[in-house]
C-alpha positions in Angstrom: -48.6 56.2 -31.6 -45.8 55.5 -30.2 -46.7 53.4 -27.5 -49.3 51.2 -25.5 -52.6 52.5 -24.8 -53.6 52.5 -20.5 -53.3 49.3 -19.8 -49.9 48.5 -21.4 -47.9 51.1 -20.2 -48.7 55.2 -19.2 -47.9 57.3 -21.3 -46.0 59.8 -21.4 -45.1 62.9 -22.2 -43.1 63.9 -24.8 -40.3 64.4 -23.6 -38.8 61.9 -21.3 -36.4 58.6 -21.0 -38.1 55.1 -20.3 -36.0 52.4 -18.9 -36.7 48.7 -19.0 -36.7 46.5 -16.3 -36.7 42.9 -17.6 -33.2 42.1 -18.9 -31.9 44.7 -17.5 -28.2 45.1 -16.1 -27.4 48.4 -13.8 -24.1 48.1 -13.9 -21.9 51.2 -13.2 -18.4 51.2 -15.2 -14.9 52.8 -15.1 -13.8 53.8 -18.1 -10.4 51.8 -17.3 -13.5 48.3 -17.2 -14.7 50.0 -20.1 -11.0 49.7 -21.5 -10.6 46.3 -20.6 -13.5 45.2 -23.7 -12.3 44.1 -26.3 -14.0 45.6 -28.7 -12.5 48.8 -27.6 -10.4 50.8 -29.9 -7.9 53.2 -30.7 -9.4 56.9 -31.3 -6.9 59.6 -31.7 -5.2 58.7 -28.8 -8.0 57.5 -26.3 -9.4 54.4 -26.2 -13.1 53.8 -27.3 -15.8 51.0 -27.5 -17.5 49.9 -30.6 -20.5 50.2 -29.5 -23.8 47.8 -31.0 -27.1 49.2 -30.5 -30.8 48.2 -31.5 -33.3 49.4 -32.0 -37.4 48.8 -32.0 -39.2 51.1 -34.5 -41.9 50.8 -35.7 -42.8 52.2 -39.6 -45.5 54.3 -38.7 -43.9 56.0 -35.6 -43.0 59.6 -36.2 -40.4 59.8 -33.2 -39.7 56.3 -34.9 -38.8 58.4 -37.4 -37.1 61.2 -34.8 -34.9 59.1 -34.0 -33.8 57.5 -36.8 -33.1 61.1 -38.1 -31.2 61.7 -34.7 -28.8 58.0 -35.5 -28.0 59.2 -38.9 -26.7 62.0 -37.9 -25.0 59.9 -34.6 -23.7 57.3 -36.4 -22.0 59.8 -39.0 -19.8 61.3 -36.1 -19.4 57.8 -33.8 -18.0 56.0 -36.1 -17.3 53.6 -33.2 -21.3 52.9 -32.7 -23.4 50.1 -35.6 -27.5 50.3 -35.4 -29.4 47.7 -36.0 -33.2 47.9 -36.8 -35.7 45.2 -35.6 -39.3 45.4 -35.9 -41.7 46.2 -32.8 -45.5 46.7 -33.7 -47.5 48.5 -31.9 -51.3 48.1 -33.5 -49.7 44.8 -32.4 -49.1 45.8 -28.7 -52.4 48.1 -28.9 -54.7 45.1 -30.0 -57.5 44.1 -28.5 -57.2 40.8 -26.2 -60.9 40.2 -27.7 -59.4 40.3 -32.0 -57.7 36.9 -31.3 -54.5 35.8 -33.8 -51.6 38.5 -33.4 -51.9 41.0 -35.4 -49.0 39.4 -38.0 -51.4 36.5 -38.1 -54.6 38.3 -39.0 -56.5 38.0 -43.0 -55.7 40.6 -45.2 -53.6 42.4 -43.3 -51.1 43.1 -45.7 -53.7 45.4 -47.3 -52.7 48.1 -44.3 -49.4 50.1 -44.3 -48.2 48.7 -41.4 -48.1 45.1 -43.0 -46.3 46.1 -45.9 -43.8 48.7 -44.4 -42.9 45.4 -42.4 -43.2 42.7 -45.3 -40.8 45.5 -47.2 -38.8 45.8 -45.2 -37.4 42.5 -44.3 -37.3 41.3 -48.1 -35.2 44.4 -47.9 -33.1 43.3 -45.9 -32.6 39.8 -47.5 -29.4 42.0 -49.5 -27.0 44.0 -48.9 -27.0 45.7 -44.9 -26.6 49.4 -46.1 -29.0 48.9 -49.3 -31.7 47.8 -46.6 -30.2 50.8 -44.0 -30.8 52.7 -47.5 -34.5 51.6 -47.1 -35.4 51.7 -44.6 -35.0 55.7 -43.5 -36.1 55.9 -47.1 -39.1 54.2 -46.8 -39.3 55.9 -43.2 -39.0 59.2 -44.4 -42.3 58.3 -47.9 -44.3 58.2 -45.1 -43.2 61.1 -42.8 -41.3 63.5 -44.5 -43.1 63.5 -48.1 -46.3 61.9 -46.8 -46.4 59.2 -49.4 -49.0 56.7 -49.1 -46.9 53.5 -49.7 -50.1 51.4 -50.9 -50.1 53.1 -54.0 -48.1 50.8 -56.8 -45.2 51.2 -57.5 -44.2 53.8 -54.5 -42.2 50.7 -52.8 -41.1 49.3 -55.9 -39.9 52.9 -56.6 -38.0 53.8 -53.2 -36.4 49.8 -53.1 -34.3 51.6 -56.9 -33.9 54.2 -55.4 -31.8 52.5 -52.3 -30.0 50.7 -54.3 -32.0 47.5 -53.5 -32.0 45.2 -57.0 -36.0 45.6 -57.3 -36.3 42.0 -59.8 -34.6 40.1 -56.5 -36.2 42.0 -54.0 -39.5 42.0 -55.9 -39.9 38.3 -55.5 -38.5 38.4 -52.6 -41.7 40.7 -51.4 -44.0 37.6 -52.2 -43.0 34.8 -50.8 -44.0 33.8 -46.9 -42.9 34.2 -44.0 -41.6 38.1 -43.7 -44.4 39.3 -41.5 -44.0 36.2 -39.2 -40.2 37.8 -38.9 -41.2 40.8 -37.7 -43.6 38.6 -34.8 -40.6 36.5 -33.8 -38.8 40.0 -33.6 -41.1 42.1 -31.5 -41.7 39.5 -28.9 -38.6 38.4 -28.7 -38.8 42.0 -27.6 -41.4 42.4 -25.5 -40.2 38.7 -23.4 -36.2 39.9 -23.8 -36.3 43.8 -22.5 -40.1 44.6 -21.5 -41.0 47.1 -24.9 -44.2 48.2 -24.7 -43.1 51.5 -27.2 -41.2 52.9 -29.7 -38.6 53.9 -30.5 -36.9 51.4 -27.9 -32.9 51.5 -27.9 -30.9 48.2 -26.2 -27.2 49.5 -25.1 -25.4 46.5 -25.1 -25.2 46.2 -20.5 -28.7 45.2 -22.0 -30.5 48.3 -20.3 -34.1 49.2 -22.4 -34.5 52.4 -23.0 -37.1 54.0 -24.2 -37.4 57.5 -26.0 -39.7 60.3 -27.1 -37.4 62.9 -29.5 -39.4 65.5 -31.2 -38.1 67.2 -33.0 -35.0 64.9 -33.5 -31.8 67.1 -32.8 -29.5 67.6 -35.3 -25.9 69.1 -35.5 -23.4 69.0 -32.6 -26.5 68.5 -30.5 -27.2 65.1 -32.0 -23.5 63.6 -30.5 -24.7 65.1 -27.1 -27.7 63.9 -26.7 -26.9 60.7 -28.1 -23.9 60.9 -25.2 -26.2 62.1 -23.0 -28.1 59.0 -23.1 -25.2 56.8 -22.8 -24.0 57.9 -20.1 -27.0 57.8 -17.9 -27.0 54.0 -18.9 -24.0 53.1 -18.8 -23.0 55.3 -15.5 -26.1 56.3 -13.5 -27.5 53.2 -13.4 -30.0 54.6 -10.3 -32.0 56.0 -12.7 -35.0 54.3 -13.9 -36.8 56.9 -15.5 -36.5 60.8 -16.5 -40.2 62.0 -17.3 -40.6 65.9 -18.8 -44.3 67.1 -18.3 -44.6 70.1 -20.3 -40.8 71.1 -23.3 -39.0 73.5 -21.9 -39.6 77.7 -23.2 -36.9 79.0 -25.0 
């Protein structure tokens, strides 16, 4: 599941883009305006703007994993791009109103795969950012590609070791209270500031939040091209509010 059930937001098809309308700027920037930005850098005689992209994701979401695979390739090619991954809990978005407490405050919630993944991610984030990023991707890969049950003893610790984390420190941090409250604050910020309703949602420097489903993840040259198309829509075509494909194009 990648977005809210009916009542929280309409279901989109497997190739779709949607912009969220809260705290969004629809300014159209000229190249001169972009390169007047103090973040502008030189590359190959041309000016480019350093870009920080925030991605709201859920570890259990297959589309979040596809976005992670795609953006790893984009970052390898686009040195001005940095990506910050922030938690967004789909089970909270789809929580029945009569359940009362938010998902991250419910008794026994750490027995669920969703909560364990998010808690482990927050524990890893207390260490080196690069190691955290390796751990996040390894955890997503374990869930969606290797199909490992991260609740089995030793799986989370093995992923932490493979990512280069200090495993002893990671284990101690994982026992600390408040990890899921951090996740809850990220989720609430996403809803209140960017109207996030599903994952993955990409927040561009303009403040525009874009919900995007990719299946499969673009690779090789297509990865950068898809990102540039999305970036152009975001920065230069403010009139576009939603793109929806009713079916996948056939080759």
